[in-house]
C-alpha positions, 0 to 999 in steps of 0.5 A: 750287417742287416741293421746297418743296411737298413739304417743306410736305406732309412737315411736314403729315404729321409734324405729323399723325403727332406728334399721333397719337403724343401721343394714344396716349401721353396715353391710355397715361398715363391708363390707368396713372394709378392703381387708381382715381380714387374710392373705388368698387371697380374692375376691375384690368384698367381700371387701373394695377396697383401704384404703392406711392408713390401707394398709400402717399399715398392709403391710411389706415392704423390700426394695432394695433386689439384685436379680442379679449381673446385673445393677439395679437388685433391688427388693422390697418385700411386704407382709401381716404383719399378716404373713401366708404362702402359699401365691401366688407371684406376680412379677410386672415390672414397665413401663416407655418406656424402658428408664425410670421409677422405682419400687418406682412409683408402690409401693402403688399399689403393697402394695395394691395387697399384702394386699389382700393376695399375696406376691408381688415382685416389681423390677427395671431393667437396662434401655435403651439405656445403656441396650438393648433388651433382657436385662429386660426380662433376668433380669425379669427371674433372679428375678424369679429365686431369688424368687424361693430361697427366697419367702418362707421366706415371706410366698410365695408359688412359685407353684402359680406365677403371672407376671404383669406390665404396658406399657413397663412393660406389654410388658416385662411381656407378653414376660416373660410369653411367654418364660415361656410357649414357649420352641421354644422362650426360646431356641431362646432367649437363656433363661432357664425359672426359673419357669415351665409353671405349676407354672405361674398361670396368667399375668396382663397386663396393657396398653401395646404394643404387636405388633411391626408391628402395634404399630407405627400406634397407634400414641403413643408419642415418640414411635419410640424413645422409641423402637429404644432405646430399640432395638438399631435399627433405625427405630425400624422395622429394628431390626433383632429380631422384631418378638420376641418383638411381644407377638401376635406371641409368643402365645401357648395354654400353655400361662397362663390366662390374665387380660388385661386393657387399657383406652379408651382414650389411643393411645395403646388401639388397641394393648390390643385389638390385644392381647386379639384376639390372646389370644382367637385364641390360646385357652388362657383364657382372661379377658378384661377391655377396656372401649369401647364406654364408652366415659370415656376418660381414659388415659394411666395407668389410672389404678394407679389412686386409688383415682377414681372409675375407678381405683378402679373398675379395681383393683377389677377385677384384684383381682377377676382375682388373686383370681380365678386363685390362687385357 
């Protein structure tokens, strides 16, 4: 009888323990199910970070829309398949040293952002040396003008606009944000901003270059060739409008909040640190993710390696930044 009683008690304990494990497991599955169950923006910390197969099923893609009559003025639109309206809009600008790259290389990342509840416009622009500065800045502004007319068709809300990019695309993005928020710069560049400062809610800047007076010292491979091709000047430091290219010189308190990130092994890391310090000195809200002292050895554009923990965590921070500034 003693052993029978003990056996019955053991069975009960085992059943209770099993139920607890089941509840915990079910909660874990629920928490990692998706970025979102609806089309509204969500905090990354509340949802699973990256499931490409799910994203591809639940994000609509519209390819190669013509946004300007200039060369290579094509953009793709990514938006949640479930629809919805009044979603924040993100303009994304690819990198490539001003001389290469394309929007297609950033499609998966753009779709991941869209899956979290955003309308993403991923653009191409004419490349150097065929197109010189400030061509890409002008084209990005024209893309914003196109979105003013057409974003609503895809559920976009142009009262909440973000601009982002990587490497050379981060430089272009940072300068576009400066044009939108600095009337003097817009006038000097003869650009009529397509959106007003109050529409621009934030900038996401990945591993960019932001101070042309110090960028050569970073030792970034071929930086002289890239910037000479973009400016048409050799050395690039002799370019007459070099100060315009240095975002650190063009900040005002009206500049939008910034999420800025760079790998600890990226030669351009010091450029992001310089910009973050300049933003803070200009009383601009900045959220930085630099990995200083971590010895992770994260290289240029690690942010797109979404099969890595560091890439996923950086995406999570980017989504948290978007969420915080969208609402």
